[in-house]
N, C-alpha and C positions, 0 to 999 in steps of 0.2 A: 056027326063028325065036326070038331072044331077046326076051323080053317082061318089062316091069316095070309093075306097077299102082300108081299113087299116089293117095292122097286129096289134096284140095286144101287146104282151110282147116286150118291148124295143122301142115301138112307143107311145103307150098310157100310159103304166105303166112301172115301173122299171122292168128289167129282172133279172133273177137269174140262175146261172149255175145249181142250185139244183131244178129248176122249181118253178113256183108259185103254191103252193099246198094247199093254204087256203085263205079265204077272208082276213085274217090278213096280209098275205104276199103281197096282191095286193095294191100297192101304186102308185097313178098317178104321171107321170112326170109333173113338174110344167108347166102350160100353155096348157097341152094337152086337158084337158076337155073343156076349154074355146075355144080352136081351133075348136073342133068338133061342139060346139054350133054355132060358126061363120059360119061353113059350112052349118049347118042346116038353119040358118037365111038367107043364100045366096041361099037357094033352093036346096041344095044338099041332096041326100039320101046317108047316110053313112053306109057302110056295113063292117063288120069285117070278115076277113079270117085268121084263126089262127090254126097253128099246135099245138095240145095238146097231145103229145105222153105220157105225164104223166098218162093219162087214160090207154093207152095200156101197160104201164110199171107197172100199179097197184099202182102208187104213190098217187092217189086220185080217188074218185068215181064220177059218173055223178052228184050226188046231190051236191058235193063240187064245181064242175065246175059251176053248176047253181048258187050256192051261191056267187062265185067269180064274175060271170057276173051280178048278182043282185046288188052286192055292186057297181060295175062299173056303171050300169044303173042308180042307185039312185044318185050316185055322179054327173053323167052327168045331171040328171034332176035338181039338185040343182043349176046348172049354166045355165039352159035353153037349154041343149043339149040332143040328143038322138042318139041311134044306131038303124037303121031301120031293120037290120037283122044280126044274128051272125051265121057264118058258121065255123065249126071246123073239123079237122081231128084227130080222136082219136088214130091213128095207129102209130107204131114205124117204123123206117127205114126197119127193117127186114120183115115187112108185105108186102112191095112192092105194096102198094095200088096206085090207080090213083089220090087220093085226097090230099096226103101229098105233100106240096110244097117242091121242085121246080116243081113237076108235076102240070099240069094245071087243074086237075079235079075239085078242089074246086072252082076255078074261073069260069070254064065252068058251074058249077052248079049255081053260082050266075047269070051268063048271062041267063041261062034257066029260073030261078025263077023270074027274073026281066024282062024277055023278052027284054034283052038289048044287043046291040053290044058293046063289051068292047074295041073296037078300040079307042085308045087315052084316055081311062078312067084312071085318076090318080090312081096309086096303090102305097101306101106308106109303106115302110118296112125298117127294120134295118139290115136284113140278105140277103146274096146273093140269097138264095132260094126264098125269097119274090119277088125279082126283076126278077129272071129267070122265075117264074110262070107268072108274069105280061107280060114279053116279049112273052112268049109262046101263049098268047091269044090276043096279039096286044095291050095290055094296056100300059100305059105310066109309066115306073118304076120311082119312086122317092125315094131316099135314105135319111134317117135321121141319124145323127151321135150319137144319143142316143142308148142305148142297145148295140148291136153288131156292130153298124154303123161305128165306127172308124176303126175297123178291116176290115169290108166289103169295106170301101172306098179304102183301100190299096190293095184289091184283084185284080190281073190282069184280072180276068174274069168278072169284073164289066161291065155290058152292056154299050157299047159306048154311050156317050151323056147323061148318067143318071145325072139329076140334084141332087145336094147334099145340104142339109140344116142342120143347127145345131140341129133342133128338129121339132116336128110336128107343133108347133105354127108358126115357120118361113116358113115351107113348105106351110101351109094354107094361110099365109099372101101373099105369092107369087102367089098361085092359085087364090086368090081373087082380084088380081090387074088387 
């Protein structure tokens, strides 16, 4: 099985320092939905792994997160794409859970649910914590410069050898070559 793990905010859609708290605030990054559709057409299962501490902070409720994801899935369907599963961590840093990236718990759950070895599975993110979680499970971290990506690219803790792409579309074009 071919698998790709994607972060959401800053990779698929525009990020916000104030969090994405409603479907209206969810806006796809140009080319990201089509990139996911290309992955699907190439036989990849696409899985989302996203920290959503806005839930734990009380900024939005579960029904709102579901509505945001529903909007994303409908927009993907319009371009022939799909997300095979959505994994999220509702906790804040203070909760010290095992699933909040950079900890590997969410990715380990993906591995268990899909009965997959994540060694060398592409994991695309815009934040250092996305890349650190990927490294922790042996996945292949890929940085995009959208969202927090520009700041992350300058971080001295960037995992060595992490490929950097302008956006998800460019990362996917590289993966499919």
